[in-house]
C-alpha positions, 0 to 999 in steps of 0.5 A: 597577332592582329591585336599586336599589329594594331597596337604597334600601329597606334603607338607609331601614330602616337609617336609621330604626333608627338614628334610633330608637336615637338619638332622644330623642323622648318622653324626660324628664330628671328631677332631684330637687331639694334641696327634694324636688320632681321637676323634669321636662324634656322632652328634645324641647322642654325644657318643664318640669314640677314634681312634689312628692315626699315631704317629708324633713328629710335631704339627699343625695336620689337618683333612678333610672329605668327605662322610664317609671318614676322612683324617688326616695329621700328621706332622712328620709322612710321611703318611696320615691316612684314617678312613672310617665310612663305614668300621670299624671306628677303622681301620686306613689305612695309605698312605705313601708319599714317605718320605715327611711330610704332612702339609694339605690336601683337598678332590677334589671328592669322591676318590681324595685328594691333600696333601701338602707335601713339596716341593710337592703337591701330588695327592692321591687316598684315596679310593684305597690307592694309591699315584699319581702324585707329582707336585713340588712347587719351591721357598723357601717360606713355604707351609702352606695349600691347597684348591681345586675347580673343576678346580684348586688346591691352595697352600698357601705360607709363604714367611716370616714375612716381605714379602707378602704371595702368592698362587701357582695355580696348574692345577690338570689335567696337573699336573703343576703350572700354576699361582701365586697370590700375597697376601697383608698380610704376613703369610697365614695359612688357605684357605676356598672356600666359598659358594659364590665360592670365596677363603678366605685366613686367615693370621696371624702375630705377634701382637694383632688382626693382622690377616687378610682375603684375598678374592680371585677370584679363576677364574682369579685369583687375590686378590679382597680385604682384611678384617683386624682385625682378632685375632692372631693365627687363627687355623681353618675357616669354612663357616656356611651353614646358608649363608654369614658367615665365622667363624674363630677360634683363639687360643686367641680370640675364634670364630670370624665372617666375613660377606661374603656379606658385606665383613666386620668383624661382630664379631671382637676379642672383641665380639668373641664367647668364650664358657665358656670364653675359646679360640677355636682351631677347629670348625665343623658344622654338617648338623643340622647347630650346631657348635662344638668348640674345646676349650682351656679347652680340651672340645667340646662345642656344640653351637646353629647356628648363630646369637644365638651361645648359648652353648647347651652342653659341652662334655669333651674329654677323658683323655688328648686327647685334640681336635684340628682341626675338620671335619664332615663325615657321616656313611652310 
């Protein structure tokens, strides 16, 4: 009997751990809207909250998150906006970028983010609200996105429609450019570090289904291969925690799926996920593995995990605050 009791306790503890790892309790899905608000959705009951961010005349807003903190990059604002769910979520802290306009940001740890603000990539302490070292990124190619690993900062460069894109590699300790990676496709737009520790770069150019995904070894670094056939105008990419799936949202094609084991496009534009028949701008995945898709009808569709992708719920955005680019954070 004692053995059975101990076994029951062990099973109960294991189940508790599993629930903790997959529960979305306390999580908030955030989408920066096209008119520069932060739309917060509780992953528990889908209640909504709107937080006004910095005004900026540009488009292409980006959002990243870590722990309890959201960080928004608003083009044309010369600042990044911080919303911490551990504090009053209606309070926005603004960190000035010395007159430079943010394009994208990536959080390196629980206090440091790297912000692309041409012609620099800037180290920002988002906890202290302090602007740190600025690394000059030379050349004429546009800076379009950033991704980070423990050892390096990767800045995407767009050299124009007829020229291959490339990645400028920055050492975050030395605060210096240390390498460059030439990409096969032109117009790189998105960068995501995969669960396989590889870097996935999504590019786009004019033409139907002309988007491509470059798979990059971030250690050497070099481009390993290119996956073709992504729909044009990719807007956000996320890895699904079920493993081996890179999801790419496109303004024209919905959500496409790349198998990162076989390195193939398993859901091309012709078989993309289009909730309610709509295209998708931003995607967020909560700890419960549900997918939140910001669709072209100004709503957020809550989808079952792959391979199902069934729509569970549709949440209409308040007013004309159309969701655009997303991330997820947790209220402690």
